[in-house]
N, C-alpha and C positions, 0 to 999 in steps of 0.2 A: 316689738319682737314677740313672736309666739312662743310660748313656753312649751316644753316637751309634753307635759301632762295634757295640755289643750290639744296638741297634735294627735296624740293617741286617741283622744276622745273623738276627734273629727274622723279619724280613720275607722274607728269602730262603727260610727254611724254610717259611713259610706259603704264599708264592706259588709256590714251587718254580721260580723264574726263574733264568736264568743271571745270574751276577754282572755280566756285561758290559753287560746291558741297563740296569740301574739305575745312576744316577750315584752317585759316591761321596758326594756331599752333596745329597740330594734337596731340602733346604730352602735351597739356595744362592740368592743373588739372581739370578744369571745364569739359573738353571733356571727360576725363576718368571717372569722377564722374557721368556724364550723362549716359555713357554707363552702368555703374554699376547699376544705378537707373533703367534703362530700363530693364536690366536683372532681377532685383528683381521684378519689376512690372510684367514681363512676367511669372516669377515663381509663383507669387501670383495668377495670372489669371488661370494658368494651375491647380494649387492646388484646387482652388475654383470649377473649372469645374468638376474635378473627385470626389470631396467630395460631390457634389450635387446628384451624381448618387445613386439610391437605391441599397443598398447592401442586397441581399437575402441570408440569412443564410441557408446553405444546411440542409435539414431535414434528420435525420437518423432514419430509420424504423427498429425496432427490431422485428424479427420474432421468436416467441417462438415455439419450437417444443414440442408437447405433446406426451408423450410416454404412451401407454396403456399396462398395465401388466395383463396378464390373468393367474390366478392361477389354476392349474389343480389338483384336488383332486381325487386320484384313489379310485374307489369303491371296497370295500372288501365284498365279498359275503361269509357269514358264512355258514358252512354246516348245513343242516337241520337235527335236531335231531328227529328221529322218535318217536312219542308218543306211549306209551304202551296202549293196549286195557284194558278195565276195566270190572269187574264183580261186582255183588252185594253181600255184606255180611250182614246177618241178625243175631243178637244176641238175644236169648230168654232165659227166666228163667222158671224153673219147680221145684215143690216140693210137699210134702205131709205131713200130720200130723205125728209128731214123739213123742216118749217118751224119756225123759232123764233118766239117772240112778237115782234110788230112787223113781220111780213111778211118776215123774214129767211129765206132759203132756204140751207140748208147744202149746199154742193157737194162738200166734202171734209172729213173729220175724221180726223186722223192721230195716231198715237202709236207708240211702240216697246214691244213686248211682250218682257219680259226673263225672266219666269219663270211657270210654271204648276205648282201643287202641290195636292194634295188631303189632307184630314185624315181619318184613320181613326178608328173608334170605340174603338180601343185606345190612343188618345192620342198619335199621332205623325203628322207631316207626311211625305208621300211625294211626291218630286219627279217630275213628268211631263215638264217641259221647262225648260231653262236656256240662255240665249243672248241673241240680239237679232234680233227680226223687226219690220221697219217695216210697219205696217198702215194702210190707209185703209178705214174701215168701209164707206164708200159704194161700194167696189169689189165688195162682196159682197151686192148687193141681189137678184140673180137666182140666186145660187149659195151654197154653203156653203164656207167656207175652213177647212180643217183646219190648226190652228196647233200642235197637240201631240198625241202619241200614245205610249203605252208599255204594256208588260205590267206589271201590278201584282198584288199578292197578292189572293186572293179575300177577300171580307168586305164589311162595311158602311162607307160613308164619309159624312161629315156636312157637309163644307165644301169649297169651291173657292177658291183664292187666286191672284190675278194680280199680277205685277210689271209696273209701267208707268213710262214716262219719255218726255220730248221730245214734248209735245203741240202740235198746231197745228190751225187750222181755217180753211177758205176759205168765204166767204159772198157772196151777192148780196142786194141790197135795193132794190127799185124805189122805195120811199118815200124812201129816202135817196139816190136816184140812183146807186146802186152797181150798175151793170149788168154790169161785169166782176168775176168773183170776186176778192175781196180776202183776203189772208192775215192772220191774227191769231195771236198767241201764245196757246196754250191751256194753262193749268196743269193738270197731272194728278197724282193721288196716286201715291206710289211703290208702294203696295199696295192691292188691292181684294179684300175677302173676301166671298164669296157663300155664304149658308147654303142647302144643298140636300142632302137625303139620297138616296143611290143605292147600289146593291149590285153588286159585281163577282162573277160566277160563273165557275167554272173553264172554260177553253177557249172562252169566249164573248166577243163584242165589244160594248161599250156606248159609245154616242156621246152626249156632252153638247153641245147646241147653245146657244150664248150669244147672246141677242138683246138688243142695246143699245137702250135707249129714249133717243134723242138729245134729244128735246124736254124730258125730265125731267132729263137728265144735264148739260146745258150751260146756263151762266148767264153774263150779261154783267158784267164788272167794269170798273173805271176804266182798267186797263191792258190789257184784252183780254177773254179768256173763261176760264172755269173749268169743268172737267169733273169732276163727281162721279158716276161711272158708276152708272146704274140698270140692272141686268141681270136678265133672267128666263132661267130654265134649262128647256130642253125635253130630255127623255131619250128616246133611240131605241135600240132593240135593233139591233145590226149597224151597218153604215155606210150612210147614205142615198145615194140617187143624186144626180147632179149636184153633185159636190164637187170642189174643187181643193185641192192641198197647197201650203202656203206655206213 
């Protein structure tokens, strides 16, 4: 077994170090503890050095992508429906003094006209007048009374309809010793339709003259008189002379 003194001698020769550098007992507890302390101290120094450095946290930049959506709405062009040309329709009344059966002379026959409309050959009613006009047929024995007029579409029309209300009649009768006209209530239908075909042409005026036949239209009842209008239609191009507007 090699002694410690001999080991140191051999180390001195190999390393060629001065004897003062090496401790007498390299394997002593104090020597080993000193080395460990030195290593710990060195580790602490290194750790402090790197911990003092400023750590810059990397910044993450998020880029948002904006998407623009364009909506395309197709344009639909509807076909243009051609408008029909129009012509003017005039409706007028005419009458004259009449005698009823039994020698009764009609002096006044009154009713309220509320509507005038015509029926076209394509199946629709076209309004010419709507309102209220109080008429006495015997006021128009020497003239024509225009009661309705309007521009309507060109074409063929088949019917005329009148709206009526509030009828009354004034009569005299020498046989019954009624010398002064006496008023009676006269019932009238709310509507009267007359069949008659006529044609409206563009930019022209057509007049329908309604002639009431009083003798055939009025009948006696227990409570007064009843009118069921019997009307003939005369068609004239343009507007006749000697007319008045009601």
